[in-house]
C-alpha positions in Angstrom: 7.8 63.4 192.8 4.5 63.6 194.3 4.3 59.7 194.5 8.1 60.0 196.5 6.2 61.6 199.4 3.2 59.4 200.0 3.9 56.6 201.7 1.6 53.9 199.9 2.8 55.7 196.7 6.8 55.3 197.5 5.6 52.0 198.9 4.9 50.6 195.8 7.6 51.9 194.0 9.9 50.1 196.6 7.8 46.4 196.6 8.1 46.6 192.3 11.7 47.1 192.6 12.2 44.1 195.1 10.0 42.1 193.2 11.4 42.6 190.1 15.3 42.3 191.3 13.8 39.4 193.4 13.1 37.7 190.0 16.0 38.7 188.3 18.5 36.9 191.3 15.9 33.9 191.0 16.9 33.3 187.1 20.1 34.4 188.0 21.0 31.6 190.3 19.3 29.1 188.2 21.6 30.0 184.7 24.8 30.2 187.3 23.8 26.3 188.1 23.2 25.1 185.2 25.9 26.7 182.9 28.3 29.9 184.5 29.2 30.7 181.2 25.9 31.4 180.0 24.8 33.6 183.5 27.3 36.4 182.6 24.8 38.2 180.2 21.9 37.8 183.1 24.4 39.3 186.0 25.1 42.0 183.4 21.4 43.0 183.0 20.8 42.4 186.9 23.8 45.1 187.4 22.4 47.2 184.9 19.1 47.2 186.3 20.1 48.1 189.3 21.9 51.3 188.1 19.2 52.8 186.1 16.4 52.2 188.5 17.5 51.9 192.1 20.5 53.7 191.9 18.4 56.4 189.7 15.9 56.4 192.0 18.2 57.2 195.3 19.2 59.9 193.5 16.2 61.5 193.1 15.4 60.8 196.9 18.6 62.5 197.7 17.9 65.4 195.4 14.3 65.6 196.1 12.6 64.1 198.5 15.0 64.1 201.8 15.5 67.5 201.5 11.6 67.6 201.9 11.6 65.4 204.9 14.6 67.5 206.6 12.4 70.7 206.2 9.1 68.9 207.9 11.2 66.9 210.6 14.6 68.2 211.4 14.8 65.4 214.3 14.8 62.6 211.4 18.5 63.9 210.2 20.6 60.8 211.8 17.9 58.9 209.9 18.2 60.4 206.3 22.0 60.5 206.7 21.6 56.6 207.2 19.7 56.2 204.3 21.8 57.9 201.9 25.3 56.1 203.9 23.1 53.1 202.6 22.7 54.4 199.1 26.9 55.0 198.9 27.1 51.2 199.9 24.9 50.2 197.1 26.9 52.4 194.6 29.9 50.7 195.8 28.9 47.1 195.7 27.4 47.6 192.3 30.6 48.8 191.1 32.2 46.4 192.3 30.3 44.0 191.1 30.4 45.3 187.4 33.9 45.4 187.9 34.6 42.0 189.1 32.2 40.8 186.5 34.3 42.9 183.6 37.5 41.6 184.8 36.6 37.8 185.6 34.3 37.7 182.5 31.9 36.0 184.3 29.7 35.5 187.4 32.3 34.6 190.2 31.2 34.6 194.1 32.6 38.2 194.6 29.9 39.0 192.1 27.3 36.9 193.8 28.0 37.8 197.4 27.5 41.4 196.0 24.5 41.1 194.3 23.1 38.9 197.5 24.5 41.5 199.8 22.7 44.4 197.8 19.5 42.6 198.2 19.4 42.4 201.6 20.3 45.8 202.5 17.8 47.2 199.8 15.5 45.7 201.6 16.3 46.8 205.1 16.9 50.0 203.6 13.1 50.1 202.1 11.7 49.6 205.2 13.8 52.2 206.8 13.2 54.7 204.4 9.5 54.1 204.8 9.4 54.5 208.2 11.1 58.1 207.7 8.2 58.8 205.3 5.8 57.8 207.8 7.1 59.7 210.9 7.8 62.4 208.2 4.6 63.4 206.4 1.8 61.5 208.4 2.8 63.9 211.3 2.7 67.2 209.2 -0.7 65.9 208.1 -2.1 65.2 211.3 -0.8 68.9 212.7 -2.3 70.4 209.3 -5.6 68.7 209.8 -5.6 69.7 213.8 -4.7 73.4 212.3 -7.7 73.3 210.1 -9.6 71.5 212.5 -9.0 74.7 215.2 -9.1 77.0 212.7 -12.7 75.8 211.6 -13.6 75.9 215.4 -14.7 71.8 215.2 -12.1 70.1 217.8 
């Protein structure tokens, strides 16, 4: 939880996830060009990764991080609501990609469109979320520091 509340720690989690996903998508794109039938297990691995890592991370954020941000900065409620909508849309796209993989037993244009869209939205979502973290916690730290300075007579 502490890493989620620290901009640098949260940013590192996001960077690692995006790097992993970009690498996996590059492998999937290459496999799809070489042998579409062989691309299916890679696509399944990408979908499983997104479900186990990204969607699980989103669930933790909504349960543990967003309430803390809301308590710190109530004016960020619209931002947090937008971030939750992103999570919902990402989950829908992931379900659609998985469903298409299962139905077609292969990687079709719909699967790739959903995974590519997922990657794009996730990158923007991470930027928005990190901005919200900065706004929520740096302001709180500044206020705490100012209170301490006033109490110590150092202002």
